[in-house]
C-alpha positions, 0 to 999 in steps of 0.5 A: 490479470495480476493484482499487486498490494504493497506497503512500505516502512519509512525512516524519517529524514533528519530536520536539518535536511531542510531542502529534502524535507520540503519534498518528503519527510522520510525514506523508504526502508522496507518494500513488502508486497503480495501478488494475487492472480486473476482469481484473487488467490495469493501466488507470491510475496516479496519482501526487501529492505532498503538503505536509506541515504539521509540517516541510520535507521532511527531507534523509534523506527526499530521499535516500531518495525523491528528493522535495524541499522544492520538489516539495512547496511548492505541493502540496495539503495532505492533506485536498485530496489525499485528495479528489483521490485519492478522485475518482480511485479512483471514476472509473469504478467502481460503488462502491454495489455494492462495486466497489472494493477497495484493497490495500497491501503491509504494514499500515503504510500503513493506520496511517499513513493513518488515524492522520494523518487522525485527527491532521488531523481528516480524515474518511475516506471510506467506499471506503477501509473495504475495505483489504487488507494484501496483504503478509500474504496474500502471506506466508501464500501463501508458506507463511511465518509472519506473524511473518517477513513478506516485504519487497516486495523479497524477494517480487518476488525469490522470484517471479523479478521485480525492481525497475524504476524508482525504488525508494521512489517511491510509484507505482512500489512500488504498480505492483510490488505490483499485479504480485504481485497480478496473479501470485496470481490465477493459482494455477498461475503462482504455484506455477511462478514461486515454485517454487524458493524454496518448495522451498528453504524446504520449503514447499508453495503454497496448493492450486491450487483456491483462489480469490482470494476464498478466499485474501483471505477478502474477505467477512469484511473488517471495516470499518476504524476509524481508532483509532491512537495511533502509526505504526511505521516505514516498511516495508521496500521 
């Protein structure tokens, strides 16, 4: 089994492009991901800039992410970028046996990905069908309501961790998110690392006998369908 944790950075589509914005509000300008093996050990990293089609990289996006227009001038368009990323995902995996799972922090990356593929008439490869919202799972494990999900920064803090590297770098965000996936697969370590925060909240952890499969209920994951009218704002980090 290989586990792929991904993250996107986006650039807004200008307001004058009303028809496009009815489907999705921005374009992916960077794909970042890490690959974990069956033991949840990091075995590879992926980072690729993507050239937007509706607008140059806006100044506030450069300020937020460090991505400049010159960084994407010669980058592939989304269709080619997805092909390259998919090849990286499939490398060394037995996809025919369901040996790949994809995770992202919050559901906003799926909405962006599926919405932009719909906008640009890109067929989504089947490997992306099993895509998990890890923020929802982690929030549940912390005993919090789905109406009050943890940001990635707060989740790392609750697990006695912190950001290293550049926040709002897709690959760095993916790697930090994956560290929480690695923590969750060991219920005892998770309970110990988050004990103080949960005590302050008056929360109890999931039963220590639960397996990662139990927590994710992976057997019941439906295939994703790219039916998206719009994308919400970029998730909080």
